C-alpha positions in Angstrom: 96.6 38.9 218.4 99.9 37.5 216.6 100.5 38.4 213.0 101.2 35.6 210.7 104.7 36.0 209.2 104.9 35.9 205.4 106.9 32.8 204.3 110.1 33.7 203.1 109.7 31.5 199.9 106.5 33.3 198.9 108.2 36.8 199.6 110.9 35.8 197.3 108.5 34.5 194.6 106.9 37.9 194.7 110.0 39.8 194.2 111.2 37.5 191.2 107.8 38.2 189.5 108.1 42.0 190.0 111.5 42.1 188.6 110.6 39.8 185.8 107.5 41.9 185.0 109.7 45.0 185.0 112.4 43.6 182.9 109.8 42.5 180.3 108.3 45.8 180.2 111.7 47.6 179.8 112.5 45.2 176.9 109.3 45.7 175.1 109.8 49.5 175.6 113.4 49.2 174.3 112.2 47.4 171.2 109.5 50.0 170.6 111.7 52.9 171.1 114.5 51.4 168.9 112.4 50.6 165.9 109.7 53.0 166.1 110.9 54.8 163.0 110.6 53.7 159.3 113.1 51.6 157.9 115.6 53.3 155.7 117.4 50.4 154.0 120.5 50.7 151.6 120.2 49.3 148.1 123.2 47.1 147.4 125.0 47.6 144.1 123.5 46.0 141.2 125.6 43.1 139.6 127.6 43.5 136.3 129.1 40.6 134.2 131.9 38.8 136.2 130.8 39.5 139.5 130.9 36.7 142.1 127.8 35.2 143.5 127.9 32.8 146.6 125.5 29.8 146.8 124.8 28.8 150.3 122.3 26.5 152.1 121.1 28.3 155.5 118.2 25.8 156.0 117.6 22.3 154.6 120.0 20.4 152.5 120.2 20.6 148.6 121.5 17.7 146.3 124.8 19.1 145.0 123.5 18.2 141.6 121.0 21.1 141.9 123.6 23.4 143.2 126.1 22.6 140.2 123.2 23.2 137.8 122.4 26.4 139.2 126.1 27.3 139.1 125.9 26.7 135.4 122.8 28.9 135.0 124.7 31.7 136.8 127.7 31.4 134.5 125.2 31.7 131.5 124.1 34.9 133.0 127.8 36.1 132.8 128.4 35.7 136.6 130.9 33.8 138.5 129.3 31.4 141.1 131.1 30.4 144.3 129.7 27.5 146.3 130.0 27.8 150.1 132.6 25.6 151.8 130.0 23.7 153.9 127.4 23.3 151.1 126.5 19.5 150.4 126.9 18.7 154.1 123.8 17.0 155.9 123.1 17.0 159.7 120.3 15.3 161.4 119.1 14.1 158.0 117.6 17.2 156.9 119.6 20.3 157.7 122.3 21.5 155.5 125.0 21.1 158.1 125.1 22.1 161.8 124.3 25.4 163.2 128.1 26.3 163.2 128.6 25.1 159.7 125.6 27.1 158.2 126.6 30.3 160.2 130.1 29.9 158.9 129.0 29.9 155.2 126.8 32.9 155.9 129.8 34.9 157.5 132.0 33.9 154.5 129.7 35.0 152.1 128.9 38.4 154.2 132.4 39.3 154.9 134.1 38.4 151.5 133.9 41.7 149.9 134.6 40.2 146.4 131.3 38.4 146.7 128.6 40.8 145.3 125.4 38.6 145.9 124.3 35.5 147.9 121.7 33.1 146.3 120.3 30.5 149.0 119.9 27.1 147.8 116.7 26.0 149.5 114.4 27.0 152.2 112.6 24.3 154.4 113.4 25.0 158.1 116.5 25.9 160.2 117.0 29.8 159.8 115.2 30.5 163.3 118.3 28.7 164.8 120.6 31.2 163.2 118.9 34.6 164.5 121.2 35.3 167.3 124.3 34.0 165.9 125.4 36.9 163.9 124.9 40.6 165.0 123.1 43.1 163.0 126.3 45.1 162.5 128.0 42.3 160.5 124.9 41.8 158.5 125.0 45.2 157.3 128.8 45.8 157.1 129.1 45.0 153.3 125.7 45.4 151.7 125.0 42.9 149.0 122.0 41.1 147.6 120.5 38.1 149.1 118.1 36.1 147.3 115.5 33.4 148.4 112.0 32.6 149.9 110.2 30.6 152.2 112.4 29.9 155.4 114.8 32.3 154.1 112.2 35.0 155.1 113.9 35.0 158.5 117.1 36.4 156.6 115.2 38.9 154.9 114.0 40.2 158.2 117.6 40.2 159.6 119.0 42.2 156.6 116.2 44.7 156.6 116.7 45.2 160.2 120.4 45.8 159.4 119.1 48.4 156.8 119.9 46.4 153.8 117.4 45.5 151.0 117.1 42.0 149.7 115.3 40.1 147.2 112.5 37.6 148.0 112.9 35.4 145.0 113.6 31.9 143.4 116.5 29.6 144.6 118.8 26.8 143.4 116.1 24.2 143.7 114.2 26.0 141.1 117.0 27.5 139.2 118.5 24.0 138.4 115.5 23.5 136.1 117.3 25.8 133.6 116.6 29.4 134.7 114.8 30.4 131.5 111.3 30.7 133.1 110.1 34.4 134.0 110.4 33.6 137.7 114.2 33.3 137.2 114.8 35.9 134.5 113.0 38.5 136.2 115.1 37.7 139.5 118.3 38.1 137.4 117.0 41.4 136.1 116.5 42.7 139.5 119.9 41.8 140.4 121.4 43.7 137.3 119.3 46.8 137.9 116.0 46.2 135.9 113.3 47.1 138.2 109.7 45.7 137.5 106.7 48.0 137.8 104.0 45.2 138.3 100.6 45.3 137.0 98.3 42.8 138.7 95.1 41.5 137.6 91.9 42.5 139.7 91.0 40.2 142.6 87.5 39.6 144.2 88.9 40.1 147.7 91.0 43.4 146.9 90.4 46.5 149.0 90.9 49.6 146.8 93.1 52.3 147.8 96.6 53.7 147.3 99.5 53.4 149.8 103.4 53.7 150.1 105.5 52.1 152.6 108.5 49.8 153.1 108.1 46.3 151.8 108.5 43.9 154.5 107.5 40.0 155.4 107.5 36.7 153.5 106.4 33.3 154.4 103.7 33.9 157.3 104.6 30.7 159.3 108.3 31.8 159.1 108.0 35.6 160.2 105.3 35.4 162.9 107.5 33.3 165.2 110.3 36.0 164.7 108.3 38.7 166.5 110.4 40.7 168.9 113.7 39.3 167.5 116.4 40.9 165.4 114.8 39.2 162.4 111.5 41.1 162.9 111.4 43.9 160.2 107.7 44.6 161.2 108.7 46.7 164.1 109.2 49.9 162.0 106.5 52.0 160.9 105.0 52.8 157.3 104.9 49.1 156.3 103.5 47.3 153.3 103.3 43.8 154.6 103.7 40.9 152.2 102.7 37.4 153.2 102.4 33.9 151.5 102.2 30.3 152.5 102.3 26.7 151.5 100.6 23.5 152.6 99.1 24.9 155.7 95.7 24.7 157.2 93.4 27.7 157.4 93.3 27.7 161.1 97.1 27.8 161.4 97.2 30.8 158.9 94.6 32.5 160.9 96.7 31.8 164.1 99.7 33.4 162.7 98.0 36.3 161.1 96.3 36.9 164.5 99.9 36.7 166.2 100.9 39.5 164.0 97.9 41.6 164.7 98.2 41.1 168.4 101.8 42.3 168.3 100.6 45.6 166.6 101.8 44.8 163.0 98.8 45.7 161.3 98.6 49.1 163.2 102.0 49.9 161.5 100.7 48.9 158.1 99.9 51.2 155.3 98.8 48.3 153.0 99.0 44.6 152.6 99.9 42.3 149.7 98.9 38.7 149.6 100.9 36.3 147.6 100.3 32.6 146.8 98.7 30.3 149.2 99.6 27.0 147.5 98.1 23.8 148.6 96.6 25.4 151.8 93.4 24.1 153.7 89.8 24.8 153.1 88.3 23.4 156.4 86.3 26.7 156.9 83.5 27.9 154.7 85.5 31.1 153.6 85.7 31.5 149.8 89.5 31.3 150.2 92.5 32.1 152.5 92.3 35.7 151.0 88.7 36.1 152.1 89.6 34.9 155.6 92.4 37.4 155.9 90.3 40.3 154.3 87.7 40.1 157.3 90.4 41.3 159.6 91.8 44.0 157.3 88.7 46.0 156.6 88.5 47.8 159.9 92.1 49.2 159.3 91.1 51.2 156.3 94.2 50.2 154.1 94.5 48.8 150.6 94.8 44.9 150.1 96.4 43.6 147.1 95.4 39.9 146.6 96.9 37.4 144.1 100.3 38.6 143.7 102.3 35.7 142.1 105.0 35.2 144.6 105.7 32.3 147.1 105.3 28.6 146.5 103.2 28.7 143.5 103.9 27.9 139.9 105.1 31.5 139.3 107.4 33.5 142.0 108.1 36.9 140.9 110.9 38.7 142.7 110.1 41.3 145.4 112.7 43.9 146.7 112.3 43.6 150.5 113.1 46.5 152.4 112.4 48.9 149.5 110.0 51.7 149.3 107.0 50.8 147.5 103.6 52.2 146.2 100.6 49.9 145.7 97.8 51.3 143.9 94.7 48.8 144.1 91.8 49.7 141.8 88.6 48.0 140.7 90.2 47.1 137.4 93.5 45.9 138.8 96.5 47.0 140.7 100.2 48.0 140.5 103.1 47.5 142.7 106.0 49.9 142.1 109.4 49.9 143.7 110.7 53.4 144.4 114.1 52.7 144.0 116.7 53.5 141.3 117.2 51.3 138.4 115.8 50.8 134.7 112.1 50.4 135.3 110.3 48.0 133.2 106.4 47.3 133.1 105.7 43.6 134.0 102.1 42.2 133.7 102.1 39.6 136.2 99.5 37.5 134.1 101.9 37.0 131.2 104.2 34.9 133.6 104.2 31.2 132.5 103.8 28.6 135.1 107.0 26.6 135.8 107.0 22.8 135.7 107.5 22.6 139.3 104.4 20.9 140.9 102.9 22.2 143.9 103.7 18.9 145.8 107.3 19.4 144.9 107.3 23.0 146.4 105.6 21.6 149.5 108.3 19.0 149.8 111.1 21.6 149.4 109.4 23.9 152.1 109.5 20.7 154.4 105.7 20.5 154.7 105.6 16.9 153.2 108.2 14.0 152.8 
């Protein structure tokens, strides 16, 4: 009886699949081993009068009129604004320049040691294109504050992975309105060393408990695709995860949350903070997005703080990402405390007045509608 010879093509395919599988396993192991410890981020120096602050556009285009108005606001705060060389450019009808131009402005702001902070002009979309363009060593070489939210969540992830704290806070598209609202003035105060101790009203979907850990996260549809990249700050342990969203369906928020869960993020969490879910869908019969997310978290036996006013809503209070924090969630309310040096000041979040920015405008700035 003659043996059939295994076709060379089939044999080669088997070898390729085996090697690929091994490499993937080694890659995942390397990620886990490299990032299995708790993040230990450096806090950049607080700003003082006369410090230079860069204004850059890493994502979508912002009209120069808004950038110039923001520069005026910064001057009123006693700071010296410096506008990125490529700010004002438009590529493909939406982006604030090509990848190369946007990367160039980030590098300029990171490496110029006379610049002490970076404020992003707008989110939208585009930072995922920048993840592998600059090594972590360059991001962390000269620690300085970076401020932004929405699509800028990618840059927070990168900076936190580079062991530098950053500020999830308002940007030029909002500061241009005058910078006198609480969203803006609290961001200014954090930059200058006044650290908020937030007191948050009770929420029906809260899960009580106390936890301490490192605050990471941001816009969920931005951070979930970054899993496993150098923009993924959720790879560390002892996390307090913050997420928010705008203009998304419930099922897509559910999808992104499950991506985080299936990649072990929730297993590494000590607690979760839910921000605003502005203009999001209601196609399911859940009472709210918070109720939908809560069902997944009950089994983890960790505290859940809902209704923190940060994200794309009418109030967007600043959060120090990469900072050690403590959340205390009780029946009568909750607190969020940053365990970093600075002048700590109590802030009752319900006192923050809504800005004049409609949710529809926030959705447009986030690139969700035209």
